[in-house]
C-alpha positions, 0 to 999 in steps of 0.5 A: 499499499501507500500514504494517501493525501487527502485535501480540503475543498474549501475552507473550513468544511472538516471534509477531506478528499484523495483519489487513487487508481487501481493496477493489475501492475505492481503498486505505484505510489507515486501514481497512486495506484493500488495493486488489485486482482479480481474480487480482491478487497481494498482497505482504506485506514485512517488514524484519528488524533483525537476523537469525539471521545477523547480517544488518541490514535484511534483507527478507522477503517472501510472497504469494497470490492474490486470486481471485474465482469464478463463482456458480453457480444452480438452481431445485429442480425441472425441471418446477413445477405451479400450487400448487408452491413454486419454491426458488432456490439460489446459491452464490458465495462472493464475496457472504460478505462478513462470516463472523460473519453470515447475509448478505442480496441484496436484492430489485431493485425495478427488475428489468428493469434487470437490476443486476449482484449481483442474482438475477431470476426470469421466465417465457415470458409475463412476460419482465421478471419480479421481482426475488427476495430471496435469504438465506444458509442460515447464517453464512459458507456462501455459499448463499443461497436464495429462493422464488416462486410461480405465478399465470395472471393477474399478477406480484405484486413481493415478496420472495417474488415471484408470477410470471405463467406460462401452460402450458409455459412456461420458469422462468429464475432468473438470477443478474447475477454481477458478479464471475466467476473472471476478474474480469468480470461474467457472467449466470448462469441455470438453466431449468424448465418450467411445466405445468397437467395437464387431467383430463377427468371421467368419468360411468358407470353401475351397470348396463347395464340396469335394472328397476322397483324396481331402479334404483340411482345414487350419486353425492356420498355420497347413492342414490336 
């Protein structure tokens, strides 16, 4: 731990406040960061030099629990077609590390490694797929979204990737949550289907019997 300096926000208030921060690395007394893990009990102690009853050197303590969260991920449709734009939504309060700014989860440029804390999209046809850029919907929301599209020829790895698919493929969005509610890592997935619907053309005449001078064929806005 470390000693935390408290300051009175106004004159003659008798109230003193101070800030400290959490880290999964080593405790940093200079920057007031205390090392924690999921479900750790964080305790602040104060030694009261003089209590209301005249006691001296009385130790007071308050405690709280540090908790991590399991993220959730979803796709905006159950089934996608060739011209659709798919939206991935990730909710994880653990990623909201700075409530003052809109944060991002950068795209992993080596998707085959499946790194913790990143989001990927892949298909039955392309099981490696691509990383995807996720952007917080606003400051202090903990909700992140990203988009991708589809191709039947090749995957293009970019912030909003183009994913190679075939009709009937399962589309998967994967979040590599590095801190779930138990403090461990976990794969969080959402799935949908990609489908191409083919239509058979039709051809017809306007009559079953024609006579001289009465033949009319219509198509593409022209008549003969």
